[in-house]
N, C-alpha and C positions, 0 to 999 in steps of 0.2 A: 402690862403683864409680861413677866420674863419667863422664857422657857429654859429649863435646865436640861441639858443633854447629858445623859449617862453614857459612859464609855463601856462598851462591851468587849470582853476579851474572847477571842476565838480559841478553841482547842488547837494545840499544836501537835497533832498526831495522837497515836494511842497512849494511854496512861501507862507509865512504866512502874512496875512494882519495885519495892525496895528490897535489896539483897540483905539478908539477915544471917548472922553466924551464931549458931547454938552448938555447944559441945564440940567446937572445931569444925562443924559441918556448915558449908555455905549454902543456904537455902535461897531459892529464886524469889520467894515471896513470904510475906508474913503469915499467910494461910498455911503454907508448907511448914513453917517453923511451929505454928500452933498445932498442926496435926502431929508433928514429930514429938512435941512435948506431951500431947494427949496419949499417944501410943506408949511413950516411955512411962508415964504415970500409971497407965493401966497394965503395964508389964506385958504388952503385946509385942512380940519380936517382929520387926519389919526393917528391911534395908532401904536406904534412900538411894534412888537412882541406881539400883543394883545392876540392871542389864538393859540393853537396847534390843528391841525386837525388830526384825525386818518384816514389815507388813506387806510389802510389794517388792518383788525382786528387781534387780538391775537388768537391763537388756540392751541389745544393740539395735538401733533403729536404722535399717539398711536402705530405706526409701529416701527419696529427695524430700526436703521440707524447706520451703522458702520462707524465711523469717528475718526480722530485723535482729540486730545484735541483742544480747541479753539486757543491755542497758536501755534498749528501746530507741537507740540512735542509729543513724546511717541508713543505707538502702537495704533492700531485701536481698539476702544471699542464701545459698543452699547451706542449711545447717543440719542436713541429714547425714546418714552414714556415720553416726556417732553413738557412743555409749551413753545411756540414760541411767543416772544414779538410782539406787534403790530408795524406797520410802521407808524411813525408820521411825520408831516410836520408843521413847524412854519414859516409862511411868514414874511417878514420884516415889511411891512406896510399894514394896513387894514383900509379902509374908508367905507363910507356908501354902495357903490356898486362896489368897486374896491379893488384889492390886488396888491401890488407892491413887487416884489422880485428882489433886487439888486444883481447881480451876476457878478462880475468882472472876477474872475478866478474860474470857476466851478471845483469841484473835480470829481473823477471818478464815484461816486455814484449819483451825482446830476441829470444827465439826466433821469435816471430811476425814481427817486423820483419825479421829476418835471412832468413826464408823468402820474404817479399815481395821483399826486395832481390835474392835469388838468382833469383827468377822474372823480375824486371826485367832483370837482367844477361843471363840466358839468352835473353830476347826481343830486347833492343836492343843488347847489347854482347857478342856471341858469342865474340869473340876475347880477352876478359878471363879471367884466371885469378884465383880468389879464394883468399886465405889467411886463416886465423883462428887465430893462435897464442894460447895461453892461459898459457904459461910462457916464461921466458927461453930455455930449451933449444929450445923450438919456434920462437922467433924466429930462433935460429941455424939451425935446420932450414930455415926459409923462405928465408934468405939463400942457402943451398946449393941449394935447389930453383930459385930465380930464376937464379942464376949458372950452374948446371950441368945444370938440367933434371931 
């Protein structure tokens, strides 16, 4: 009896979405391009990556903080007394009173950033409705929700 060994390939990191150009706009994924076409077909005005929101401000950390270098190499050194950059968020589409974030395959930082963005919207833009479609069918659902409530 002969055993046949199958070769298994392991994933090489996160799946990269394909960049797609439609009407001269470079979209980060096919889902974003699909949403753009659906909005255009439904005659719903929305801008792609119109603006960036600062969901957590920058600050200066004045204490001492012993850490390795950012690349994780070397010995621990004082990396305190430095400016810490703001956390920003750029949604995919923004209309008059709505924001759409197309997220087919979220990375590991997305859930935290999304929660921070929702808090920012709830605090400063109470009239906005957020939509987060993850499939083409959900993009179609978003169109119906925007048009018909």
